[in-house]
C-alpha positions as a printed Julia matrix, in Angstrom:
366×3 Matrix{Float64}:
   0.06   0.06  -0.51
   1.45   3.76  -1.15
   0.69   5.95   2.48
   1.08   9.78   2.42
   1.45  10.98   6.18
   0.81  14.4    6.55
   3.53  14.73   9.69
   4.37  11.57  11.02
   7.47  12.47  12.8
   6.39  13.06  16.06
   4.1   11.09  18.85
   1.54   8.7   18.15
   1.72  10.15  14.36
   5.69   8.57  14.18
   4.59   5.35  15.78
   2.03   5.01  12.73
   4.49   5.8    9.85
   6.69   2.92  11.56
   3.68   0.08  12.26
   3.24   1.2    8.23
   6.59   0.24   7.62
   6.47  -2.93   9.18
   3.9   -4.5    7.63
   5.96  -3.21   4.24
   4.2   -0.09   3.0
   5.55   2.72   0.89
   5.53   5.5    2.72
   5.88   9.77   2.03
   5.72  12.62   4.46
   5.38  15.7    4.05
   7.07  17.91   6.83
   8.78  20.53   6.76
  11.94  18.41   7.46
  13.18  19.6   10.85
  12.8   16.71  12.91
  13.98  13.22  11.2
  13.39  10.02  13.29
  15.54   6.96  13.05
  13.0    6.05  10.16
  14.08   8.85   7.53
  15.88   6.21   5.25
  13.45   4.81   4.49
  10.33   6.82   3.37
   9.94   9.35   0.69
   9.84  13.04   1.46
   8.0   16.13   0.95
   9.38  18.97   1.71
   6.81  21.87   3.16
   4.63  24.12   4.83
   1.62  22.64   5.8
   0.18  26.01   6.2
   1.29  27.33   3.25
  -1.93  26.22   1.11
  -0.92  26.9   -2.54
   2.02  25.51  -1.86
   1.04  21.98  -0.37
  -0.94  22.07  -3.21
   1.12  22.59  -5.83
   3.52  19.57  -4.41
   1.29  17.02  -4.26
  -0.26  18.22  -7.61
  -0.46  14.98  -9.88
   0.3   12.69  -6.8
  -2.04   9.5   -6.04
  -1.75   7.28  -3.1
  -4.28   4.65  -1.03
  -4.71   6.3    1.64
  -3.32   9.4    3.73
  -2.81  10.38   7.51
  -3.38  13.4    7.87
  -2.07  14.41  11.48
  -1.4   17.76  10.83
  -5.12  19.83  10.35
  -6.27  22.31  13.11
  -8.23  24.75  10.64
 -10.58  24.46   8.07
  -8.15  25.66   5.96
  -5.65  23.58   6.4
  -8.37  20.3    5.53
  -9.8   22.35   1.99
  -6.43  22.55   0.65
  -6.11  18.58   1.15
  -9.19  18.6   -0.83
  -8.22  20.17  -2.85
  -4.89  18.3   -3.44
  -6.61  15.31  -3.12
  -9.45  14.59  -5.04
  -9.47  11.52  -6.84
  -6.65  10.99  -6.02
  -6.66   8.79  -2.81
  -9.04   6.14  -1.28
  -9.31   7.29   1.79
  -8.18  10.66   3.62
  -8.19  10.39   7.26
  -7.77  13.1    9.36
  -6.76  13.35  13.54
  -9.96  15.37  15.3
 -10.12  15.34  18.88
 -12.35  14.22  22.2
 -12.67  18.33  22.43
 -15.08  18.57  19.76
 -17.98  17.26  22.46
 -17.11  20.18  24.95
 -14.9   20.0   28.49
 -10.92  20.11  27.86
  -9.27  21.91  24.94
 -12.86  23.22  24.24
 -13.33  26.1   26.84
 -11.03  28.27  27.73
 -10.92  27.85  31.42
 -12.6   25.52  33.8
 -15.0   28.06  36.55
 -15.63  31.48  35.35
 -13.38  33.75  35.94
 -15.82  35.93  37.8
 -16.71  32.79  40.66
 -20.31  33.69  39.36
 -21.6   31.32  37.1
 -21.51  27.57  36.17
 -18.31  26.19  34.67
 -17.59  28.48  31.73
 -18.85  26.47  28.09
 -17.78  23.14  29.31
 -21.18  21.99  27.53
 -21.29  24.13  24.67
 -21.61  21.66  22.02
 -22.62  18.12  24.29
 -23.75  17.91  27.8
 -21.1   15.81  29.32
 -23.57  14.45  32.36
 -26.22  13.59  30.31
 -23.89  11.65  27.24
 -21.99   9.29  29.24
 -21.02   7.59  27.69
 -20.37   9.94  24.15
 -21.52   8.64  20.76
 -20.19   9.74  17.39
 -23.29  11.14  16.3
 -24.34  13.11  19.78
 -21.88  16.0   18.16
 -24.24  17.84  16.48
 -22.26  19.5   13.34
 -25.4   21.27  11.77
 -24.53  23.64  15.07
 -21.39  24.11  14.35
 -20.63  28.33  12.77
 -17.33  28.97  10.44
 -16.86  31.91  12.53
 -14.44  31.84  14.9
 -15.41  32.62  18.79
 -12.81  34.41  21.13
 -15.01  32.58  24.07
 -13.39  29.24  23.05
 -10.21  27.28  22.23
  -9.84  27.48  19.15
  -7.79  23.74  18.34
 -11.74  22.72  19.59
 -13.52  24.89  17.05
 -10.61  23.88  14.03
 -11.32  20.42  14.0
 -15.6   20.92  14.61
 -14.81  22.9   12.02
 -13.37  20.26  10.32
 -15.49  17.37  10.4
 -17.99  19.61   8.84
 -16.97  20.62   6.08
 -15.32  16.87   5.65
 -19.75  15.48   5.84
 -20.86  18.78   3.03
 -17.94  17.53   0.8
 -19.01  15.21  -1.97
 -17.18  11.54  -2.9
 -14.25  12.7   -0.89
 -13.21   9.08   1.03
 -12.53  10.93   4.67
 -12.41   9.42   7.89
 -12.73  11.42  11.6
 -10.83  10.0   14.0
 -11.7   11.37  17.26
  -8.26  11.25  19.93
  -8.66  11.16  23.57
  -6.11  12.55  25.69
  -3.11  10.65  24.97
  -0.72   9.37  26.66
   2.35   7.09  26.6
   6.3    7.53  26.01
   7.26  11.27  23.96
   4.33  12.61  24.98
   4.56  16.33  24.22
   1.71  17.41  26.59
   3.14  16.15  29.95
   0.11  15.13  31.2
   1.21  11.74  32.2
   4.59  13.56  34.1
   2.2   15.6   35.73
   0.6   12.6   38.34
   4.18  10.96  38.43
   6.21  13.49  39.24
   4.18  13.75  42.64
   3.8   10.57  43.04
   7.43  10.25  43.07
   8.43  12.51  45.48
   5.95  11.32  48.02
   4.02  13.56  49.43
   0.67  14.27  50.24
  -1.57  14.62  46.3
  -4.21  16.98  46.39
  -7.41  14.34  45.21
 -10.28  16.26  43.4
 -13.51  14.84  44.82
 -11.34  11.95  45.77
 -10.83  11.11  42.08
 -14.12   9.8   41.47
 -14.09  11.38  37.76
 -14.55   8.98  34.54
 -12.89   9.38  31.71
 -11.4    7.14  28.92
  -7.41   7.9   27.34
  -5.55   6.66  24.7
  -2.31   5.31  24.56
   0.04   6.56  21.73
   0.72   2.98  20.0
  -2.9    2.18  20.17
  -4.15   5.31  18.38
  -1.62   4.15  15.72
  -2.86   0.86  15.62
  -6.33   2.39  15.37
  -5.43   4.99  12.0
  -3.99   1.47  10.38
  -6.94  -1.03  10.78
  -9.34   2.32   9.11
  -7.13   2.34   6.18
  -7.74  -0.95   6.07
 -11.09  -2.02   7.0
 -13.32  -1.41   3.84
 -16.19   0.17   6.24
 -14.48   3.33   7.58
 -15.12   5.82   4.01
 -16.71   8.72   5.15
 -17.31   8.06   8.57
 -16.19   9.33  12.44
 -15.43   7.06  14.91
 -14.04   7.57  18.76
 -10.72   6.09  18.96
  -9.53   5.42  23.56
  -9.1    2.65  25.21
 -11.32   0.04  26.81
 -11.23   1.03  30.74
 -13.09   3.49  31.6
 -11.46   4.17  35.47
 -11.26   7.3   38.11
  -8.8    9.32  38.85
  -7.17   7.05  41.85
  -7.44   3.86  39.99
  -5.03   5.77  37.11
  -2.72   7.27  40.02
  -3.1    3.77  41.42
  -1.56   2.38  38.33
   0.94   4.81  38.61
   2.16   4.47  42.25
   2.75   0.35  41.49
   4.49   0.16  38.07
   6.58   3.44  40.4
   6.03   1.23  43.09
   5.73   3.79  45.71
   2.22   4.4   47.64
   0.04   6.71  46.79
  -0.28   9.5   49.27
  -3.94  10.93  47.81
  -6.23  12.81  50.23
  -9.19  13.29  48.84
 -11.17  17.15  48.89
 -14.05  18.3   47.25
 -13.82  19.58  44.77
 -15.71  23.4   45.91
 -13.65  23.37  48.99
 -10.19  22.55  47.2
 -11.27  25.93  44.64
 -13.14  27.62  47.49
 -10.3   27.32  50.09
  -7.1   27.9   47.85
  -5.46  30.45  45.13
  -4.41  26.42  43.48
  -4.64  27.48  38.95
  -7.68  25.5   39.05
  -8.87  26.92  36.39
  -5.68  26.28  34.47
  -6.48  22.58  32.31
  -2.87  22.34  32.38
  -2.78  21.81  36.57
  -4.06  19.04  37.66
  -5.05  18.01  34.19
  -7.56  14.71  34.38
  -9.57  15.96  37.68
 -11.87  17.56  35.53
 -14.71  17.2   34.59
 -16.35  14.82  36.46
 -17.58  12.18  32.96
 -15.67  12.23  30.41
 -16.43   9.22  28.37
 -16.01   7.75  24.4
 -18.06   5.32  23.23
 -15.72   2.83  21.15
 -19.01   0.33  19.9
 -18.64   1.3   16.54
 -14.89   1.8   15.57
 -14.25  -1.89  17.29
 -17.85  -3.31  15.0
 -15.79  -1.67  11.83
 -12.46  -2.24  12.25
 -11.85  -4.06  15.56
 -10.46  -1.36  17.74
  -7.62  -3.28  19.53
  -6.41  -1.69  23.33
  -3.32  -2.69  25.4
  -4.87  -2.94  29.02
  -3.74   0.16  31.28
  -1.72  -1.18  33.64
   1.08  -2.49  31.04
   0.91   0.9   29.1
   1.4    3.03  32.41
   4.18   0.93  33.09
   5.58   1.07  29.83
   5.08   4.78  30.24
   6.37   4.7   33.69
   9.57   3.21  32.81
  10.62   5.15  30.1
  10.34   8.52  32.11
  12.08   6.63  34.46
  14.8    6.48  31.9
  14.48   9.73  29.32
  12.96  12.2   31.5
  15.19  15.59  31.14
  14.47  16.27  34.93
  12.19  19.57  33.35
   8.87  20.19  36.15
   5.58  19.05  35.42
   3.08  22.27  34.98
   2.92  24.47  38.41
   5.24  21.96  40.12
   6.92  25.71  41.78
   3.22  25.25  43.36
   3.79  21.81  45.26
   4.25  23.82  48.15
   1.23  25.07  48.43
  -0.62  22.19  47.07
   0.98  19.97  49.9
   0.32  22.53  52.79
  -3.17  22.44  52.02
  -4.01  18.92  51.69
  -2.12  18.4   55.02
  -4.15  20.87  56.46
  -7.38  19.71  54.87
  -6.14  15.64  56.37
  -5.55  17.66  60.01
  -8.84  19.44  59.53
 -10.97  16.79  59.09
 -10.0   13.87  61.53
 -10.95  17.13  63.96
 -14.15  17.09  62.65
 -14.47  13.45  63.04
 -12.92  12.97  66.32
 -14.97  15.4   68.18
 -18.28  13.58  65.99
 -17.42  10.78  68.35
 -17.88  12.37  71.39
């Protein structure tokens, strides 16, 4: 099979390329050429800037591919250029989208209203996350998506929604939309896994918002890559949208326990009600990078469609968490996770809350 990968030099895009090469496919990368993984000598390369849309179309003119994987489409204009360049020149065009199209992190600019007056700011803008658990692909109404950008919503989710809306309206173009969750694993540039692992490793108290009872589905880097490969192969996926994520629906507490077990550490978690954590500390709860998986309370995609159409397969969470812990242990450069400079404040409040809670229980027993 002859496959074009737009991107493919970082994170799960790099794993997609490795999987394609391992089975004997011919792979061409479209990148700026600044990052050259170890497989560089095994692929063909088209050098270009994806955001220069006219040049992008020109560079792909006359080239045909059995499939195209697009990991660098972030705005409507990116996909409009791809359709112009690839119409009638590919058997399948797979584009990476995001769980953020439904709402929540990556959509709302902040967790709470900065004025502290109302409900969380636009968390459920498109899908009520509590009422739709799990969220199916059809729960997102693309007819409600506008072409204008709003400054009140994160542009990442807006761009992905517009991409999906546009592709649905292009006749006869063989698109496949892959909605990907927060995806963890070795080499993750977001360091979200490291946010928790660093706190587990230092052995001090960890604030567990609402006891870590919120639920979610994550993605493992290698499983997400495999899903793209399997969707290429399946005859059922053209002009379809798929949620891609792990089988398990862990709580945050269970996720942290898995990290602690893999790291050989004891988890020093202190359960704190979410409203108390927000009201009684000046920790940056509004910022999604702080305690990134502690809210919203339910953020779960349905994967029944992907299982049915191309046999979505996933690694058990304990296994990929262990692999990721080992990778950070051997390879992390020592950089702190987001807001680790506020770690002392986290610990101080956790200890204070634990002590006050113990005093309350003792007084109630008298």
